[in-house]
N, CA, C and O atoms as a GROMACS GRO file, in nm:
protein
  276
    1MET      N    1   8.420   6.973  13.546
    1MET     CA    2   8.388   6.800  13.500
    1MET      C    3   8.430   6.722  13.615
    1MET      O    4   8.534   6.751  13.675
    2THR      N    5   8.320   6.578  13.665
    2THR     CA    6   8.337   6.496  13.766
    2THR      C    7   8.371   6.422  13.728
    2THR      O    8   8.355   6.406  13.607
    3PRO      N    9   8.447   6.321  13.809
    3PRO     CA   10   8.521   6.237  13.787
    3PRO      C   11   8.480   6.124  13.696
    3PRO      O   12   8.550   6.070  13.611
    4SER      N   13   8.341   6.095  13.733
    4SER     CA   14   8.235   6.034  13.666
    4SER      C   15   8.254   6.027  13.494
    4SER      O   16   8.274   5.929  13.422
    5ASN      N   17   8.239   6.175  13.459
    5ASN     CA   18   8.264   6.210  13.350
    5ASN      C   19   8.382   6.192  13.267
    5ASN      O   20   8.376   6.159  13.148
    6ARG      N   21   8.526   6.220  13.356
    6ARG     CA   22   8.582   6.202  13.317
    6ARG      C   23   8.633   6.082  13.273
    6ARG      O   24   8.689   6.078  13.164
    7ASN      N   25   8.619   5.970  13.351
    7ASN     CA   26   8.607   5.852  13.330
    7ASN      C   27   8.541   5.805  13.188
    7ASN      O   28   8.596   5.745  13.095
    8VAL      N   29   8.394   5.855  13.201
    8VAL     CA   30   8.351   5.848  13.108
    8VAL      C   31   8.408   5.890  12.960
    8VAL      O   32   8.370   5.839  12.855
    9LEU      N   33   8.495   5.982  12.971
    9LEU     CA   34   8.540   6.035  12.829
    9LEU      C   35   8.679   5.969  12.789
    9LEU      O   36   8.725   5.961  12.675
   10VAL      N   37   8.735   5.925  12.909
   10VAL     CA   38   8.887   5.860  12.897
   10VAL      C   39   8.848   5.722  12.829
   10VAL      O   40   8.922   5.665  12.748
   11VAL      N   41   8.729   5.675  12.868
   11VAL     CA   42   8.708   5.524  12.813
   11VAL      C   43   8.646   5.560  12.660
   11VAL      O   44   8.684   5.493  12.564
   12ASN      N   45   8.533   5.688  12.641
   12ASN     CA   46   8.531   5.725  12.508
   12ASN      C   47   8.619   5.713  12.433
   12ASN      O   48   8.613   5.634  12.338
   13VAL      N   49   8.739   5.801  12.461
   13VAL     CA   50   8.871   5.828  12.353
   13VAL      C   51   8.920   5.687  12.338
   13VAL      O   52   8.913   5.641  12.225
   14ALA      N   53   8.971   5.605  12.440
   14ALA     CA   54   8.993   5.429  12.407
   14ALA      C   55   8.959   5.381  12.339
   14ALA      O   56   9.027   5.316  12.260
   15TYR      N   57   8.798   5.392  12.337
   15TYR     CA   58   8.691   5.305  12.178
   15TYR      C   59   8.759   5.362  12.066
   15TYR      O   60   8.798   5.289  11.974
   16TRP      N   61   8.776   5.497  12.065
   16TRP     CA   62   8.821   5.572  11.922
   16TRP      C   63   8.986   5.528  11.884
   16TRP      O   64   9.040   5.510  11.775
   17VAL      N   65   9.033   5.521  12.006
   17VAL     CA   66   9.214   5.464  11.994
   17VAL      C   67   9.174   5.342  11.900
   17VAL      O   68   9.209   5.321  11.784
   18VAL      N   69   9.086   5.264  11.988
   18VAL     CA   70   9.138   5.125  11.922
   18VAL      C   71   9.017   5.088  11.760
   18VAL      O   72   8.990   4.980  11.709
   19ALA      N   73   8.981   5.198  11.730
   19ALA     CA   74   8.885   5.157  11.650
   19ALA      C   75   8.965   5.244  11.503
   19ALA      O   76   8.952   5.242  11.381
   20ALA      N   77   9.045   5.311  11.600
   20ALA     CA   78   9.142   5.372  11.439
   20ALA      C   79   9.261   5.298  11.448
   20ALA      O   80   9.315   5.284  11.339
   21LEU      N   81   9.330   5.237  11.558
   21LEU     CA   82   9.428   5.117  11.523
   21LEU      C   83   9.392   4.988  11.454
   21LEU      O   84   9.468   4.933  11.375
   22LEU      N   85   9.282   4.946  11.483
   22LEU     CA   86   9.246   4.824  11.400
   22LEU      C   87   9.275   4.775  11.268
   22LEU      O   88   9.326   4.672  11.224
   23HIS      N   89   9.200   4.933  11.193
   23HIS     CA   90   9.240   4.880  11.044
   23HIS      C   91   9.414   4.857  10.979
   23HIS      O   92   9.447   4.787  10.883
   24PRO      N   93   9.499   4.938  11.064
   24PRO     CA   94   9.621   4.927  10.999
   24PRO      C   95   9.670   4.798  11.109
   24PRO      O   96   9.774   4.739  11.080
   25LEU      N   97   9.621   4.770  11.193
   25LEU     CA   98   9.713   4.634  11.255
   25LEU      C   99   9.631   4.535  11.203
   25LEU      O  100   9.682   4.424  11.219
   26ALA      N  101   9.544   4.533  11.158
   26ALA     CA  102   9.477   4.414  11.104
   26ALA      C  103   9.526   4.358  10.938
   26ALA      O  104   9.513   4.254  10.874
   27SER      N  105   9.584   4.481  10.917
   27SER     CA  106   9.658   4.492  10.768
   27SER      C  107   9.800   4.442  10.799
   27SER      O  108   9.853   4.409  10.692
   28LEU      N  109   9.854   4.431  10.867
   28LEU     CA  110   9.973   4.344  10.913
   28LEU      C  111   9.979   4.199  10.927
   28LEU      O  112  10.080   4.130  10.911
   29LEU      N  113   9.835   4.150  10.965
   29LEU     CA  114   9.818   4.026  11.014
   29LEU      C  115   9.900   3.963  10.896
   29LEU      O  116   9.895   4.008  10.782
   30PRO      N  117   9.960   3.877  10.925
   30PRO     CA  118  10.036   3.764  10.732
   30PRO      C  119   9.898   3.669  10.746
   30PRO      O  120   9.831   3.623  10.839
   31SER      N  121   9.895   3.666  10.568
   31SER     CA  122   9.781   3.548  10.595
   31SER      C  123   9.899   3.480  10.436
   31SER      O  124  10.004   3.521  10.385
   32GLU      N  125   9.813   3.371  10.410
   32GLU     CA  126   9.965   3.247  10.308
   32GLU      C  127   9.990   3.347  10.169
   32GLU      O  128  10.097   3.348  10.109
   33SER      N  129   9.850   3.445  10.121
   33SER     CA  130   9.884   3.474  10.011
   33SER      C  131   9.924   3.641   9.977
   33SER      O  132   9.915   3.705   9.872
   34GLY      N  133   9.982   3.685  10.143
   34GLY     CA  134  10.072   3.778  10.119
   34GLY      C  135   9.964   3.901  10.111
   34GLY      O  136  10.003   4.014  10.085
   35GLN      N  137   9.829   3.874  10.134
   35GLN     CA  138   9.676   4.030  10.122
   35GLN      C  139   9.623   3.963  10.256
   35GLN      O  140   9.628   3.850  10.306
   36THR      N  141   9.559   4.112  10.300
   36THR     CA  142   9.511   4.074  10.397
   36THR      C  143   9.337   3.980  10.389
   36THR      O  144   9.257   4.015  10.302
   37PRO      N  145   9.302   3.870  10.486
   37PRO     CA  146   9.199   3.828  10.471
   37PRO      C  147   9.091   3.841  10.391
   37PRO      O  148   9.142   3.907  10.301
   38ARG      N  149   8.982   3.825  10.359
   38ARG     CA  150   8.911   3.867  10.288
   38ARG      C  151   8.745   3.853  10.395
   38ARG      O  152   8.630   3.886  10.366
   39ILE      N  153   8.792   3.802  10.496
   39ILE     CA  154   8.698   3.853  10.630
   39ILE      C  155   8.775   3.958  10.676
   39ILE      O  156   8.754   3.938  10.796
   40PHE      N  157   8.840   4.043  10.675
   40PHE     CA  158   8.857   4.169  10.731
   40PHE      C  159   8.772   4.293  10.679
   40PHE      O  160   8.775   4.401  10.738
   41SER      N  161   8.705   4.272  10.576
   41SER     CA  162   8.654   4.376  10.502
   41SER      C  163   8.521   4.375  10.525
   41SER      O  164   8.449   4.470  10.497
   42LEU      N  165   8.464   4.228  10.597
   42LEU     CA  166   8.377   4.259  10.676
   42LEU      C  167   8.360   4.320  10.838
   42LEU      O  168   8.298   4.408  10.897
   43LEU      N  169   8.463   4.206  10.868
   43LEU     CA  170   8.473   4.207  11.031
   43LEU      C  171   8.538   4.314  11.066
   43LEU      O  172   8.560   4.308  11.186
   44ILE      N  173   8.590   4.431  11.009
   44ILE     CA  174   8.611   4.565  11.060
   44ILE      C  175   8.499   4.666  11.053
   44ILE      O  176   8.477   4.733  11.154
   45PRO      N  177   8.419   4.685  10.935
   45PRO     CA  178   8.263   4.786  10.983
   45PRO      C  179   8.256   4.703  11.042
   45PRO      O  180   8.375   4.674  11.040
   46LEU      N  181   8.188   4.589  11.132
   46LEU     CA  182   8.134   4.536  11.190
   46LEU      C  183   8.181   4.570  11.329
   46LEU      O  184   8.097   4.632  11.394
   47VAL      N  185   8.314   4.540  11.402
   47VAL     CA  186   8.363   4.612  11.484
   47VAL      C  187   8.392   4.763  11.523
   47VAL      O  188   8.436   4.807  11.630
   48PHE      N  189   8.358   4.829  11.410
   48PHE     CA  190   8.353   5.013  11.411
   48PHE      C  191   8.215   5.025  11.397
   48PHE      O  192   8.176   5.142  11.388
   49ILE      N  193   8.118   4.927  11.393
   49ILE     CA  194   7.994   4.968  11.429
   49ILE      C  195   7.968   4.955  11.612
   49ILE      O  196   7.935   5.050  11.682
   50GLY      N  197   7.988   4.838  11.654
   50GLY     CA  198   7.990   4.800  11.800
   50GLY      C  199   8.089   4.905  11.839
   50GLY      O  200   8.037   4.962  11.935
   51LEU      N  201   8.227   4.972  11.810
   51LEU     CA  202   8.244   5.034  11.911
   51LEU      C  203   8.207   5.158  11.888
   51LEU      O  204   8.221   5.234  11.984
   52ALA      N  205   8.156   5.211  11.776
   52ALA     CA  206   8.028   5.325  11.795
   52ALA      C  207   7.941   5.323  11.835
   52ALA      O  208   7.892   5.434  11.859
   53SER      N  209   7.871   5.218  11.866
   53SER     CA  210   7.753   5.208  11.972
   53SER      C  211   7.768   5.187  12.104
   53SER      O  212   7.664   5.181  12.170
   54GLY      N  213   7.872   5.174  12.160
   54GLY     CA  214   7.928   5.164  12.279
   54GLY      C  215   7.965   5.280  12.304
   54GLY      O  216   7.907   5.326  12.402
   55SER      N  217   8.054   5.365  12.247
   55SER     CA  218   8.119   5.508  12.280
   55SER      C  219   7.960   5.602  12.283
   55SER      O  220   7.951   5.699  12.358
   56THR      N  221   7.843   5.560  12.195
   56THR     CA  222   7.713   5.669  12.172
   56THR      C  223   7.666   5.612  12.298
   56THR      O  224   7.603   5.692  12.367
   57TYR      N  225   7.680   5.488  12.350
   57TYR     CA  226   7.583   5.492  12.483
   57TYR      C  227   7.645   5.537  12.587
   57TYR      O  228   7.583   5.605  12.669
   58MET      N  229   7.761   5.514  12.602
   58MET     CA  230   7.824   5.560  12.730
   58MET      C  231   7.856   5.702  12.741
   58MET      O  232   7.922   5.742  12.838
   59ILE      N  233   7.799   5.814  12.612
   59ILE     CA  234   7.847   5.902  12.604
   59ILE      C  235   7.688   5.967  12.698
   59ILE      O  236   7.676   6.025  12.806
   60ALA      N  237   7.581   5.918  12.588
   60ALA     CA  238   7.422   5.947  12.614
   60ALA      C  239   7.410   5.902  12.737
   60ALA      O  240   7.356   5.982  12.814
   61ARG      N  241   7.445   5.795  12.784
   61ARG     CA  242   7.426   5.739  13.008
   61ARG      C  243   7.464   5.853  13.043
   61ARG      O  244   7.375   5.920  13.096
   62ALA      N  245   7.579   5.908  13.032
   62ALA     CA  246   7.665   6.001  13.113
   62ALA      C  247   7.581   6.144  13.106
   62ALA      O  248   7.560   6.209  13.208
   63MET      N  249   7.548   6.175  13.010
   63MET     CA  250   7.455   6.294  12.962
   63MET      C  251   7.340   6.291  13.054
   63MET      O  252   7.325   6.390  13.126
   64ARG      N  253   7.247   6.182  13.065
   64ARG     CA  254   7.141   6.170  13.137
   64ARG      C  255   7.200   6.188  13.279
   64ARG      O  256   7.118   6.245  13.350
   65GLN      N  257   7.274   6.169  13.321
   65GLN     CA  258   7.251   6.164  13.488
   65GLN      C  259   7.305   6.306  13.559
   65GLN      O  260   7.397   6.379  13.524
   66PRO      N  261   7.214   6.316  13.669
   66PRO     CA  262   7.201   6.440  13.702
   66PRO      C  263   7.314   6.511  13.733
   66PRO      O  264   7.415   6.442  13.720
   67LYS      N  265   7.330   6.608  13.764
   67LYS     CA  266   7.462   6.681  13.744
   67LYS      C  267   7.537   6.643  13.922
   67LYS      O  268   7.658   6.622  13.935
   68GLY      N  269   7.463   6.643  14.010
   68GLY     CA  270   7.533   6.587  14.143
   68GLY      C  271   7.562   6.457  14.170
   68GLY      O  272   7.566   6.419  14.287
   69GLN      N  273   7.589   6.354  14.047
   69GLN     CA  274   7.606   6.214  14.083
   69GLN      C  275   7.714   6.196  13.984
   69GLN      O  276   7.768   6.086  13.972
   0.00000   0.00000   0.00000
């Protein structure tokens, strides 16, 4: 595994760690009513889609690179 591919893998894992922690951390944010804000039910899936797209783009780009680079 080249250092470049290792870096891509580390960043990819970081994307998914953020995605995994996003919902629990968002539910801990306080609001006046004591419930999680309704906007989170829209924002969290959008952020998940963004993280998945970024992860897929990075992996696809790393796979397209020749082995020597």
